[in-house]
N, C-alpha and C positions, 0 to 999 in steps of 0.2 A: 463419498469422501469429499469432495466439493467438485462444481463445475470444471474447474480448470484445476483435475484432480493431478494431470502429468506437471505441471507448469511449477507447481508448487507444494509437491511431496518432495523433493530432493537436498532438503537446508541440512539433513546430516550428510557426512560424507564416509566413505567408503567401512572407516575403521568403528566410527560410530553405529553401522546401521551391524557389521558382522558381529559386533560385542553385544546389542540386543538378543541378537540369532543366538549366541552364545550365553547369553545369562536364560535364554527358552532350553538349552540343552541341559545347561545347568541346574534345570526348574526352579529358579528365584523370580518369583511373582514378578508381573509388571503392574505401575502404577496404574491406577486406574485410569478407563477412558471416559471423556464429558462427551457430549449428543444432547443434542436442541430436538425433542418431538416438532415437527412442520403441523402447516395444519392439514394436510394430506395424509398425517400417520407415519413419514416418512422421517427419518433421523439424521439429523446434518451431527456431523465430527468435527469438533468444534477445537477441542485438544484430543491429542490422539494420532493427526494425520501420517508423524512422522513414522512413529512404532508399526499403526497399520500397513502403512505401505511398504514398511521393510517388512515384512511379515509377508505380503503379495509378493514381491519383491523377490525372495528367496525361493519360497513356494511354487508360486504359480505367476510369473513375471507375465506372459500372455494377455492374463484375464485384463490386466490393466495398460496393455500396452508399453512396457517399461522394462529398461533394459535389464538380463538376468544375474543376481546379485552370488556372486564367489567371494567366501568366505573369507577375510585377511586379517594381521596383526592381532589375532584370536589372544588373550592373554593365557587360558590354561589347558585351554584344549587347542594345543597349538599344531597337532596332528589333524586336523578336520578344516586348514589352511589351504586353498585353493577349492575347494569344497563346494557343488554345487549341492542342492535338497537333495537330489537326486544318488549321488556321491556317498550319502551319508548311510553309516548300517541304520536295517530297518529298527529296531529300538529307539535308534534317535532319532529318526523321522516319526515314527510313534511320539516320545517326548512334545514333538513342536504341535502333532496335529493335533494332539490331546490338550493341550495348554490353554486353561482355563483363561478368560477376561472377564475382568470388572471394569459394569462402564455403571454410571450413572446420567439417569436420562432426566432433563428440566422440561416437565411437563409441556403439550402445550398451555397457554394462556397464560402460563407466569407471567408476570408484569414484564414488560423488555427492558426496565431499569432492574431490578430484580436479578436477571441473566445476566445483563455487563458487570453488577456489582460481582458474583457469583467466578465468570469465568476471566474476570480482571485481574482476580485473585491466582487466578492457577500460573506454576509456572516450574514446565518439566523438561527437565535434564537441562537445564541449563538454558532453554529456548524460551522463555516467555512471548507470551503472543503480545503480536503489534494491538494498537488500535482498531488498525484497518482489517488485521486477521478476523478481531470480534465483528468486527462488522461485517465484514462477508459474511464469516461465518450464520449469525442471526438474526439478517436483514434479508430473504432469499426474495430474490424478482429484479426485475429487468432491470434494475437500476448495477447490478452485478455486471451483467455480461457489456451495459454501458461503458462502465470505468473500464473494462477491460480491452474496450476497441477505443478507447480512446490514449489509452496506458499504451497499446500496442501502434495506435498511429505513426507514420510517417513524420507529420505534422510535429508531434510531440518528442518523437526520439529527435529530431532536427533540432529544435529549439531547445532542449534539455541534452546537448551534443552527445545524446545516449550513454549519461554519465548518470542515470538513476537505475540502482539495484531491483529488479524484479523480488527480492528472493523473499523480502517480507510484506510485499505489497506496501514500499513505501512508492512507488507511482502512479500506484492508484489511490493513494491517500492525496497526491499531490492535486488530480484531476478532481479529486472528490471536492474539496475544498474552491478550486475555480467553482466549479456547477455552487455549491453553498450559497455564495455570494455574488454567480449572476444568474441564481433565483432569485434572493435575497440582500435587497441591497444593503453596503455595508452600514449605513448610516442607520436602520433599521435591526442592527444586530446590539440589543440592550440588554442580553442573558452574559451568565460566565461559565456557562457550563459549553463550552467549544466542542464538546464532543456529543455531548446530545445535539447542538447547533448541525453539526456534519449528519448523524444520525437522523434528524429530520430530514434533511437532505437529500438522503438516500431514499425514503420515503414515498419525499416529493415527487422523490423520481420516479419510482413505482407507479404512481399516480397521473402519470402523464400517458398521452394516447403516442402510438407509435413514431407517426407524424411530428409530432411535439418532440420528440426523443431527436429523432432523426433531424429538426432544426438543430438542437445542442451540439449536434455534432461538427454541423457546417459553421455554426460559431464559434467550437472550442480553435476548430481546426484555422479560422479564420482570427484569435487570438494568438495563437501558436506562431504564425505568420508573421504576425505584425509585433511581435518581443524579438525574434530570431533576425528583423530589418532593423528597429531599432536599437537590441543594444549587443548582437552581434554574439559572442560565442562569452557574455559576461552577464547573458541573460539570465534573472533569476541568482543573480549572486552578489553579494559584498562588495561594491569598489573601494577601495582604499587608496590613497594617494600615496604610492614610495612603493605600495606592497608587489613582491618579485613573482606573487604564486596568484594563483587561480582560486578560488572563496568558493567551498560546494554547494551544490542547490541548497537556497535558503526560502523555508516553508512559506514565512509568510512573504516573504518578495514574490513566489509564485502566485500566491494570489493578489498580490494588489498591481503588478506587473500586466498579468494575464488579464483582468479584470476589467480594469482604467483602460489597456489599449482596443478590449474588446469595443469598448464604447467608442473611439473613435472611428469617424466615416475613413474612409478608405482613401481619400484627397491629402487627411489629414494624418495618418501613416505614413502617405508619399511623403509629403515633410517634413515630418519627424524624420524618415529614412534618410532625405538629404541632408537633414542636420542631427545625423548618429552621435557626432565627433561634440555638438554644442550641448547632446543630450545627457551623455555619458559625462562631462563635464560637471555640468550641473547636479548628478545624480552624483558622483562622489562627494560634492560640497551637503549634499542633504546629508548621504551618510556620515560624513562628519559630525550632522550635528547632533548632540548628547541624547536628545527625546526621539528623534527618529531612530537612531541605535537603538537606545534600548526596544522599541516598539516593534524590532525584529527579531529582536533578538533571547527574549526572556518572559517570561509572561504572555506569551501573542496572542495567547484568546481572551487577552481580558479588553475590556468593550469599549473603554477611553485609550488603549494603542489599536488596536483594530481602527477605531475612526480616525484616531489621529494618522497614522502612516496611510489611509488610503485617502482622505484627504491631501496628504504633503504631493504625495502621488501625479493629486489630479494637478494640484497649483503649480509642479514641474513641466509637468505636461503643454498644461495652458501659456504658464510665460512660458517657453520653447514656441511654441505655434505665435504668439503675439510679439514674442521678438523684433 
């Protein structure tokens, strides 16, 4: 299903899952399930994890270590509310067991760009796949495990104040964005294909040795600690003078703050932490500048905007250190 099947199989709520089982009982055909054939001939489920995990959870939850599903809030077969699979009449159990599933298999050897173009268009039951979910499904290898490790690290959770939902792999995308610019300096970013840039980063991570990936973990944790010390609870967030609320995590700011501070020496981080209020004041001045605000707000994958925001953050840090 996917390496971390349990964590990301619960996007649907109990009502949605029960209604899918009701559809099986009513003999309503399910939408096509999309899978990608891997080099070892196994199949990765790219679109259909929610449907398959719902069926597993209802019929044989112990097979995947899932909590048993009891039907609820059914629309037509209300008499089965509260039932487990074993509680259904034999003929209804048979309907589920004999349900045919339609699968579309993208064969190995299909160009990666073609796979992404196909799966980017998939939108099932109002739950479009996020770009990181696509990358996770279509690019196997150690990068998957590394992103999961970074996103679950205490350093990341503390720096983001545990405010990034893992439901659609948003937290892993943040970590990947950091790694992409850590491995490929922003000044070398010249493409307008930001999604392709992130995919290339995952492939690059897969090619690293275990020791090199371990080094990335250490550097990432250093960056997260530095961001927390310097920017506090406002790390990775826009800061506008007079605002009475705290902005959500901004992806572009996550990249720029984490990478720029990761390049600072420990004694420089110490100095920035001492001058944290000054840093925050200068940062609010920066956010007030229309060009910088635009670079972190729209079209953030544009090469000019990427280079502008990184250079602006470097200049800010340099100014504070030499003030």
